[in-house]
RORO-446487 format. One record per residue (C-alpha): residue in three letters; x, y, z. Coordinates in steps of 0.25 Angstrom, whole numbers, plus 5000, padded with zeros to 4 digits. Example, Ala and Ser with C-alpha at 12.3 -4.5 7.8 and 13.67 -1.06 7.14 Angstrom:
2
R   resn      X      Y      Z
R    ALA   5049   4982   5031
R    SER   5055   4996   5029
//
This chain:
314
R   resn      X      Y      Z
R    UNK   4833   4913   4672
R    UNK   4826   4922   4664
R    UNK   4838   4922   4653
R    UNK   4832   4906   4649
R    UNK   4825   4908   4635
R    UNK   4812   4900   4633
R    UNK   4815   4890   4623
R    UNK   4803   4881   4620
R    UNK   4788   4879   4625
R    UNK   4781   4868   4630
R    UNK   4767   4869   4624
R    UNK   4756   4859   4627
R    UNK   4742   4861   4621
R    UNK   4746   4877   4619
R    UNK   4750   4878   4632
R    UNK   4765   4883   4634
R    UNK   4769   4873   4646
R    UNK   4784   4875   4648
R    UNK   4796   4881   4641
R    UNK   4809   4878   4641
R    UNK   4819   4888   4645
R    UNK   4834   4889   4640
R    UNK   4845   4893   4632
R    UNK   4846   4891   4617
R    UNK   4857   4897   4606
R    UNK   4858   4894   4590
R    UNK   4871   4897   4584
R    UNK   4874   4901   4568
R    UNK   4884   4894   4560
R    UNK   4898   4898   4566
R    UNK   4892   4900   4581
R    UNK   4885   4912   4580
R    UNK   4875   4914   4592
R    UNK   4862   4916   4583
R    UNK   4850   4915   4592
R    UNK   4849   4912   4606
R    UNK   4840   4910   4618
R    UNK   4844   4909   4633
R    UNK   4856   4911   4639
R    UNK   4865   4904   4629
R    UNK   4878   4909   4635
R    UNK   4876   4900   4649
R    UNK   4882   4890   4650
R    UNK   4874   4876   4649
R    UNK   4877   4861   4651
R    UNK   4878   4855   4636
R    UNK   4876   4841   4642
R    UNK   4875   4831   4630
R    UNK   4877   4842   4621
R    UNK   4891   4842   4624
R    UNK   4893   4829   4620
R    UNK   4897   4832   4604
R    UNK   4910   4841   4611
R    UNK   4913   4828   4621
R    UNK   4914   4820   4608
R    UNK   4923   4830   4601
R    UNK   4933   4828   4612
R    UNK   4932   4813   4613
R    UNK   4934   4814   4597
R    UNK   4946   4824   4599
R    UNK   4950   4816   4609
R    UNK   4954   4804   4599
R    UNK   4941   4796   4603
R    UNK   4939   4788   4589
R    UNK   4924   4794   4586
R    UNK   4918   4795   4574
R    UNK   4905   4793   4569
R    UNK   4895   4787   4578
R    UNK   4903   4785   4590
R    UNK   4908   4801   4589
R    UNK   4891   4803   4589
R    UNK   4889   4794   4600
R    UNK   4901   4802   4609
R    UNK   4894   4815   4605
R    UNK   4878   4810   4607
R    UNK   4869   4806   4620
R    UNK   4863   4793   4613
R    UNK   4852   4785   4618
R    UNK   4857   4772   4623
R    UNK   4853   4764   4609
R    UNK   4862   4751   4607
R    UNK   4869   4757   4596
R    UNK   4874   4768   4603
R    UNK   4879   4759   4614
R    UNK   4886   4750   4605
R    UNK   4893   4762   4600
R    UNK   4898   4768   4613
R    UNK   4903   4752   4616
R    UNK   4909   4751   4603
R    UNK   4917   4765   4606
R    UNK   4921   4761   4621
R    UNK   4926   4747   4615
R    UNK   4935   4754   4605
R    UNK   4943   4757   4617
R    UNK   4942   4746   4625
R    UNK   4932   4753   4634
R    UNK   4918   4745   4639
R    UNK   4906   4751   4643
R    UNK   4910   4754   4658
R    UNK   4919   4765   4653
R    UNK   4908   4774   4653
R    UNK   4907   4782   4663
R    UNK   4893   4789   4658
R    UNK   4881   4785   4669
R    UNK   4872   4773   4667
R    UNK   4859   4776   4659
R    UNK   4846   4771   4651
R    UNK   4849   4773   4635
R    UNK   4840   4786   4632
R    UNK   4834   4776   4619
R    UNK   4821   4772   4625
R    UNK   4821   4759   4617
R    UNK   4834   4755   4620
R    UNK   4831   4759   4636
R    UNK   4818   4749   4635
R    UNK   4825   4740   4629
R    UNK   4836   4740   4639
R    UNK   4826   4738   4652
R    UNK   4820   4727   4646
R    UNK   4833   4721   4645
R    UNK   4836   4722   4658
R    UNK   4848   4732   4655
R    UNK   4850   4744   4664
R    UNK   4857   4758   4663
R    UNK   4871   4758   4656
R    UNK   4882   4767   4654
R    UNK   4883   4763   4638
R    UNK   4867   4768   4636
R    UNK   4870   4782   4644
R    UNK   4868   4794   4632
R    UNK   4882   4799   4634
R    UNK   4890   4785   4633
R    UNK   4896   4788   4618
R    UNK   4901   4801   4624
R    UNK   4907   4792   4635
R    UNK   4912   4782   4627
R    UNK   4919   4791   4618
R    UNK   4925   4801   4629
R    UNK   4932   4785   4633
R    UNK   4936   4784   4619
R    UNK   4942   4798   4619
R    UNK   4950   4793   4632
R    UNK   4954   4781   4627
R    UNK   4959   4785   4614
R    UNK   4968   4798   4623
R    UNK   4973   4789   4634
R    UNK   4964   4796   4644
R    UNK   4959   4790   4656
R    UNK   4945   4785   4655
R    UNK   4941   4782   4668
R    UNK   4939   4799   4670
R    UNK   4934   4803   4657
R    UNK   4923   4811   4663
R    UNK   4931   4819   4671
R    UNK   4931   4834   4667
R    UNK   4948   4833   4669
R    UNK   4948   4821   4660
R    UNK   4955   4824   4646
R    UNK   4943   4821   4639
R    UNK   4933   4829   4645
R    UNK   4944   4841   4644
R    UNK   4945   4839   4630
R    UNK   4930   4839   4630
R    UNK   4929   4852   4638
R    UNK   4938   4857   4627
R    UNK   4930   4853   4616
R    UNK   4918   4861   4623
R    UNK   4925   4874   4625
R    UNK   4931   4874   4612
R    UNK   4918   4872   4601
R    UNK   4909   4882   4613
R    UNK   4921   4892   4613
R    UNK   4917   4892   4629
R    UNK   4925   4887   4641
R    UNK   4916   4876   4649
R    UNK   4907   4884   4658
R    UNK   4903   4873   4667
R    UNK   4909   4858   4670
R    UNK   4897   4847   4674
R    UNK   4894   4833   4673
R    UNK   4887   4829   4663
R    UNK   4877   4818   4664
R    UNK   4886   4808   4660
R    UNK   4897   4812   4668
R    UNK   4905   4820   4657
R    UNK   4909   4833   4660
R    UNK   4902   4843   4653
R    UNK   4906   4858   4649
R    UNK   4896   4869   4652
R    UNK   4896   4879   4640
R    UNK   4884   4889   4634
R    UNK   4875   4885   4626
R    UNK   4880   4895   4615
R    UNK   4894   4888   4617
R    UNK   4887   4873   4617
R    UNK   4882   4878   4602
R    UNK   4894   4882   4598
R    UNK   4902   4869   4602
R    UNK   4890   4862   4595
R    UNK   4891   4871   4582
R    UNK   4907   4869   4581
R    UNK   4905   4852   4579
R    UNK   4895   4858   4568
R    UNK   4905   4867   4560
R    UNK   4919   4859   4564
R    UNK   4925   4857   4553
R    UNK   4923   4843   4544
R    UNK   4931   4832   4551
R    UNK   4935   4840   4563
R    UNK   4933   4834   4576
R    UNK   4921   4843   4581
R    UNK   4914   4839   4567
R    UNK   4916   4825   4568
R    UNK   4907   4826   4581
R    UNK   4896   4834   4574
R    UNK   4897   4824   4562
R    UNK   4896   4811   4570
R    UNK   4884   4816   4577
R    UNK   4876   4821   4565
R    UNK   4880   4808   4558
R    UNK   4876   4800   4569
R    UNK   4866   4806   4577
R    UNK   4859   4792   4581
R    UNK   4873   4792   4591
R    UNK   4870   4805   4596
R    UNK   4856   4802   4602
R    UNK   4849   4790   4596
R    UNK   4835   4784   4591
R    UNK   4826   4795   4592
R    UNK   4834   4805   4598
R    UNK   4832   4819   4597
R    UNK   4846   4822   4595
R    UNK   4847   4812   4585
R    UNK   4833   4815   4578
R    UNK   4837   4830   4576
R    UNK   4851   4827   4570
R    UNK   4843   4819   4558
R    UNK   4833   4829   4556
R    UNK   4843   4839   4554
R    UNK   4855   4832   4546
R    UNK   4868   4838   4551
R    UNK   4863   4845   4564
R    UNK   4871   4841   4577
R    UNK   4862   4840   4590
R    UNK   4863   4835   4603
R    UNK   4857   4837   4617
R    UNK   4859   4836   4630
R    UNK   4854   4835   4642
R    UNK   4847   4847   4650
R    UNK   4842   4854   4638
R    UNK   4854   4856   4628
R    UNK   4854   4855   4615
R    UNK   4864   4859   4604
R    UNK   4859   4857   4588
R    UNK   4869   4861   4577
R    UNK   4866   4860   4563
R    UNK   4875   4859   4551
R    UNK   4876   4873   4547
R    UNK   4880   4875   4563
R    UNK   4868   4882   4566
R    UNK   4869   4877   4581
R    UNK   4858   4877   4593
R    UNK   4860   4875   4606
R    UNK   4849   4875   4618
R    UNK   4849   4872   4633
R    UNK   4836   4871   4640
R    UNK   4836   4876   4654
R    UNK   4827   4866   4659
R    UNK   4835   4855   4654
R    UNK   4822   4847   4644
R    UNK   4829   4843   4632
R    UNK   4812   4842   4626
R    UNK   4814   4856   4618
R    UNK   4829   4857   4614
R    UNK   4828   4853   4601
R    UNK   4817   4861   4596
R    UNK   4824   4872   4602
R    UNK   4836   4870   4594
R    UNK   4828   4868   4582
R    UNK   4822   4882   4586
R    UNK   4836   4889   4586
R    UNK   4842   4882   4573
R    UNK   4827   4886   4566
R    UNK   4829   4902   4572
R    UNK   4843   4903   4566
R    UNK   4837   4898   4551
R    UNK   4842   4883   4551
R    UNK   4835   4874   4544
R    UNK   4830   4862   4554
R    UNK   4817   4859   4549
R    UNK   4820   4844   4548
R    UNK   4819   4844   4563
R    UNK   4805   4850   4565
R    UNK   4800   4838   4571
R    UNK   4811   4843   4583
R    UNK   4807   4857   4583
R    UNK   4796   4854   4594
R    UNK   4792   4844   4604
R    UNK   4777   4839   4605
R    UNK   4771   4841   4619
R    UNK   4762   4828   4622
R    UNK   4747   4827   4628
R    UNK   4740   4814   4628
R    UNK   4751   4809   4621
R    UNK   4750   4818   4607
R    UNK   4756   4832   4605
R    UNK   4749   4843   4612
R    UNK   4760   4854   4611
R    UNK   4775   4855   4609
R    UNK   4789   4860   4615
R    UNK   4792   4871   4605
R    UNK   4805   4882   4604
R    UNK   4800   4895   4609
R    UNK   4810   4905   4601
//
């Protein structure tokens, strides 16, 4: 695929060992494309980078989401106990239990929690799956709206039609493809530029509006967007006012309070360089991101000590 751009290289002991190819786009405030590498107009599956739009559809459908509950609806939590307590509370508010969740059973991504559960003899569970906050929000929206909860993941369900409308309205594009995400929810393909514009629209929305409520909740409660030590969480803390959301298969979006926005898709699916690439895009647009200097490269280890780095190439 010769049109793909080299985005990051892996250098070990002075030798370029690997190269990550893909596409990346940076938007100026207002939506103008300021910098682009690779086929940024080609459709991608946004994966979990689409969760803020799914949360928005739940909010506008009447789900009582505020603060942490809205953040976890838009997040990919690490399955820690405080995440699970909130998911259970969100469901309980509508007379639903954890068994209403239709996401797959999984181990928590947080290593400390996972090891503790294994020691305790616990197994995988739906509430520990990183998408359970989104699913709890979807069920809440169904309960409030009087929609069937058993089929809430059907693309033809009223809630999922609202998700699609939100994606298309924010991105300014019709869905390019309809897929099934890893958690079972419908997933609507967009161009990388469309994805960037959709995330930017949340940050630039009028204060108090539903899109802005989603952005503000994520920025105010980054620990519910990811979790302890999660890179999205830590990057938002390092850059106050930034909204950051990664997705599987090498997708990441980052929008600053100024409106400057970066979106990345690494074609091999690896996420290890996506944050560094997004920061390089923002720097190229003249943005101040020095608070996130620790994320601008990724250490390459040899014998347990750094011997090189993963770094953007543009």
